[in-house]
N, C-alpha and C positions, 0 to 999 in steps of 0.2 A: 529479940532485940529489945532493950530497954530504952525510952526516951527521957530525956534527963529533964525534971519539972523546969527548970529555967528555959529550955529550949522551948517547952509547952506554952510558958508563960508569954515569951515573945510572941509564940504563934498565935494564941489567943487574944491578945492585946486587950482591946476595950471591948470585946465582945461580951453581951451579957445576956440576951434573949435567946430563944430558941431558934429563931429566925437569924440571930446573928451566926449562929452556929451551925444549923441543920440547913437554912434557906438555900435558896437559889444562889443567892450572892454573899452566902455564908462562909466562915472558915473551913469548913470540912469539904466543902465544893470545891473551893480555890487550892485548899492544900492536895485533894486526889487530883486535880490538875495539873499541878506543879510536880507532884512525885511522878506521875505519868511520863511529863515531858522530860523531868531530869532522866528517868530511866532511858528513855528514847535517845535523849542528848549521849549517855553513857554507851548505848549500843553504837551510836555512829562513831563515838572514838574508838571504841573496840574495831570496828569496820575500818576506820581510816588508819589507825595505828599511831595516832598522834592525838593530845588536845589541842582545844581552841587557843589560836595564836602562837601555838610553838613552831620555833624556828623548824623543827625537824621536818615539817609540813611542807617547806617550800621545795617545790619541783618533786614532789612525790607521787606524782601522776593521778591522785585524786585530790579533792577538797570539798569542802563544805558548799552548798548552795542555796542558802536561806531555808524558809519551811514553808510546807504546804499545812493548811487548816483542814481539819478532818472533825464531823461529830462521832462520838461512839456512845453507846448506850452501857450504863453500869446497872447494878441490878435493880434501882428504883429512881434512876436520874438518868438526864441526857447532857452531856457536857463537849463543848467544841476545845480541841486540842492542836496543838502546834506540832507537828511532825517534821524532824528536820531531814533533810535530802542531801545527798552527794552529786557532785557533777556529772560522774560517769552514769548516775541512774541504777548503780548496783546495790545499793543501801537497801537490805530488806529486814523492816523492823520484826521483833521476834514477839515483844510484848502486845503490839497490836500489828498482826500481820495485814499485808496489803487485801483490800478488799473486805476486811474484818471490822464490823461495826460494835462488837458485843465483847464486852470483858468477861460478864457472868449476867446469870438472870434472866435475862429477855430471851434466850436460846433455851433456856429450861421451861420459861413459862411459855411461849411459842408451842414448845413439844406438848406440854401437859394440856393445854386449851386444845391442840388438834387432837390429841386421845380422848378429852372427853365431847367430841363430835362436834366442835365448832366449825363452821364454815370459814373459808380463808378469809373473806369479807368480816365475818365477826371477830375473827382473830385481829385483822387490821385494825378494826375500830377499837377493840379493848387495849392494844399496846400502845394506840395513839394517846388513849385516857388514861393509860398508866404511866406511861413513858415520856408524853408529850413528845413522840417521836413516829413518823409517817413510815410505814413498810411496805415493799412491794409485794405483789402475788409471786412474783419469781422469788424474793427472799426467803417468802414462807416455804416455797416450793424446795428451795437449796436446803433450807435448814431441814425439813421433814425427810427429804430426799437422802440427806445425809445419816439417816438411821437405817436406810435399807439394806446395808451390809449386817448391820445387828439383828435384822429380822431374818437374814437368810442364815446368820449363825445360829440363832436361836431356834429357828425351825429343822436344823440339822443336827442339833446338839444332840449328845450321848444320852441314852435314857438308863434308867435304872434296870436291873435284869428281872425284877417282880413287881406288880402292881396288883393287890388283890383285889381291886376294885377299878373298872373302867367305866366311863358313862360316855355315850355320843350324842351330843346335839346338834341340832342344824337350824339355820333361820336363812330367810332370803333377803338378797341385796339387789341393788340395779346396779349394774354395771355395764360400760359401753365398751362394745367389742366390734370392730370392724364399722365402725360409723353408725352402730345400731345399739339402742340402750334394749339390755335384755335382763333376765333374772338369773340370778346365780345363787346356788346355794353354798352358803358357809356352814362347813363340819368342823363342831370343835371336839378334840377328843380330851376329855378331862379325868384326870385318875386320882387316887388315894395312894400313898407308897406305903412300906411295910412300916414306917414310922407315924401312920397317920396324917401326913402333910398332904395337902391339897396342890395338884398341880396341872398344868394345861401342857399337854404332850403336845398337842400340835394343832394346827389349823389349816384347812383343805378348803379348796373353791371345787365345785363340782358343776357341769351342766346337766348332768341325769345319774340317778344311782345305776349301779347292776353290779353283777358279781365281779367283771372284769376291773371294774373301777377301784372297789373295795378290796380286791385282792392286791392291788398295787400300794393301797394306803397300809394295808396290813403287813405286807412284805417292807415298805419304808421303815415302820415300827421295828420290826425285827431287825434291820439293818442297821439302826440306831441302835442296838442292844437290848431290846425287851424281848425277852424269853418265855414271861409264862405271865397270864393273867387267871385269876381264879374265876371270876365272874364279871360278864361284860354287860351292860345294861343299855340297850337303845330301843326305839320303836320304829315299827314301819318302814326299813330302809331295806328296799329291795337288793337282793344279794350279797348283804352284809354276813347273816348267818353262815352261809355256804362259805365266802373267803374267810370267816373266824375258825371255821372247821378245817380250813385246809392249812392255815398257818399255826392255828393255836389248837389243836385237836382236843387237849383236856379243858379247854376252857367253857365255863356254863353261859350259854346266851340265855340272857333272862329280860322278859319284856318289862320296858322301864315303867315303873309304877308313877314317877314324877310325871312323866310324860303323858301317862293316861290320866292322871287326876287334872294335869294344865289342860288338856284337850276338852276333858268334860266340863271344865268351869269357863270355857269359851261359850258356853251355851247359856250361863247363868250371868244375869245382871248384879250389880254391885248391892242390891239390898237383898238377896238371897245368899251370896256369895260364901257368906262366912258358914251360914248354917249347913249350906250343902257340902262345903268343904270339911266341916267337922262329921258330918254323916257319912261321907267317902272314906275318912280317916278311921272309923270304927272297922269300915270293912279290911282294909290292908293292915291294919295293926292288930287284928283279932289274933288269939292264940292258936288257933286251930282252923284248918279249911272248913270244918262243919259250922264253926262260930262266924266264919267270914261269910259263908253261904246264909245263915241266919239274918246276919246285917246287911246283907245284899237284899234280901226277901224284905226286911223292915225299909231299907231304901226305896225301892219300888214301891210300896204301899204310902209311904210319905210324899215322894216325888214324882212318882211315874206318869200321872197324868199332865203333870206340869213340863217336866224334862225327860220326855219318852226317848230321845235320842241319847241320854246318857245310860239309862237303864239299857237301851238297845246294845250300844257300844260295848258295856261292861258284859253284858250277857254273852254277846257274840266273841268277845275275846276271854271269857272265864278260863277256857284251856290253858290259854298263855299265861294268865294269872296266876292260877293256883300252884305252879311249881315253886314259885316264891315262898311258900308256907312249908317247904321242904327244910329251909334254911332256919338255923337257931333264931331268937327274937333278937339277938344282938347284933348279929350280921343283917336281918331284916331292918333293924332301926338303922343302919349307916345307910342301906340302899333306899329306904324311902322317905330319908330326910330331904325335904326340898329347899331346905335354907341354901345348902351348899351351890345345889345347881342352879336354883332360880335367882340366887343373887348374881352369879356370873352372866348368865342369859340376860338379865336385867341391865347390867352394867355395858355389855356389848350391843344389845339392840338400842340402847341408848346411844351410846357411841355413833351409829349410823343413821339414825331416825332422822338427823336435822339436814340430811344430804340426800337431795332429789336422787342422785345417781352419782356414781363414781366413774372418773374419765378413764382409770386403768385397773387392772386387778393389784397394782403395786399400790395403789392409793387406798383400797381395801385393806389390804394386810398392814399397811402402815399404821392405819387408825384403831383397826383391831389389836395389834401388835402393843400399841402405846397404851390402850384401856386394859390389856391384861396385865402390863407391867406395872398400872397404877392400883389395880385393885389385888393382886397378888402381894403387895407389901403390906395389906391388911390380914394376911394369911399367917399369922403368926404361932396359933396353936395348932395342936392336931385336933382333930375331928373329937367331937364329944363322945366319952364312953369307949374311946378307940381300943383300950386295953382288954377290956371285956369282948368286943368282937375279936380281937387279935387271938384270945386265946381259944375261940370258936373257930377261926380260921386254922389255928395250929392242929386243932382235934381232925377237923373234916378235912383238911387238906395236908396230912401230917406228911403223906410222901414227898409231897412238893415244898414244904416250909421250909425256911433256911434252918441250919443248924444253930446258929448264934445271930443274935440282934443286936444293933446299936441304938438303942432309943433313949 
C-alpha cells in the first residue's frame, strides 16, 4: 500500500525534530495509536453489521457501548489505546485479543531473556527499563509456558536415519520434586548429520544412570527414526555401552576425548591451563598410538609431580583411549574438536547458572530449549573439513554408508 505524499505532509504537519516524530508525544506514536484504534473500530463495525450512526443499526439487538482503556506494548514502546465495546459484550477484537497486551517485540524479548538464564525478577526489571511497563511474574510464566507445546514437539520430532557421530554430555541442575530440592542430571545428545550439520537430538532428565534408563533413551531415538550411528562418544555413563550395544549393535562406543580433557583441566589453575591443554593435545592428536604413548611419557615428566591426578587418570583409562587411534586422522579430528561440544555446554550451563533451583522439570526444559534454539541459529556452516572426514567414513563404513548424498 502506497501512502500519498499529500497525506504524509498533512500527518507530519509542523514536526521538525526527532522528538516531534519519534518521541512519546510524537507523530509516529500518535499515528500508531490511531491506526490501531481505527482497525478496532472497523472490527466492531464488522461484528455489528453496520457503521456508526447508520439507521440500519436501530433495533438490531446490539449496539456500541463506549470504549475501554487498555495499555499495550509495542516493540519498543508502551501506549494507551481506546478499545470499543458492544452492549452485549460479545465483541472479541482480533488485532488485540482480550487479555493480550503485546503486539510484538516484548514477548520475543521475554523468551530471549528467559533462554539466556535470567531470573523472572531480572526479566521484570529489564522489561520495565526497556518498555516502561511493569509485568507480573504470572505474565512471564504465561508467556514461557506458551512454548511448552513447542518443547514437546521438538523433543518428539523425527530424526534423520543416520548420524555418523553422536556425543552424550551431562551436567547437574537443582530441581524441586515433591517439595524437596534435589540434583537432577540433564543429558544432552548432540549429533553431526551426514551433511556435517550440528544438531541437538534430545534433552533428558535422569535421577540415576543405568542400563534400563539408557535403554529407554536409545529406544526413543530409534522410535523417532534414528537407524544407525557410526561412532558414539560419551564418558563414564553407567549402563550406556550395554544400551548402545542392544539398540545399535554396529555402533562403535568411544570414550570421549573432549570429556577426558575437560575433567583433566578441572585440576589446573588458570595460569597453567593453556600449557597443560597444549601438552594434552599432543597426546590425542598424535599420528600413531606409539607417538601418543611417547607424548604421554613427556607429559608425565613435565607435569606429573604437579598434577599427578591427571597422569593417574590418563594412565588408568589408557586402554579406553587408545582405540581412538584406530580411526583415520580426519575422523579423529572431528571427534576431538572441543569447540563444538564445549560451546554448547557453556551456553547451557550459563542458562541455568543464575537460578538457585528450578521449581519444576518443565521449567528446566523451557530454559534449555530456548538456549538451544538461540545457539543453533549460529550453526550455519558444516563442521570444518567435514568432506575429508566424510570420505573416510565412506571407506571405513562402506556397507552402511548411503548410496547417494545431498550435500
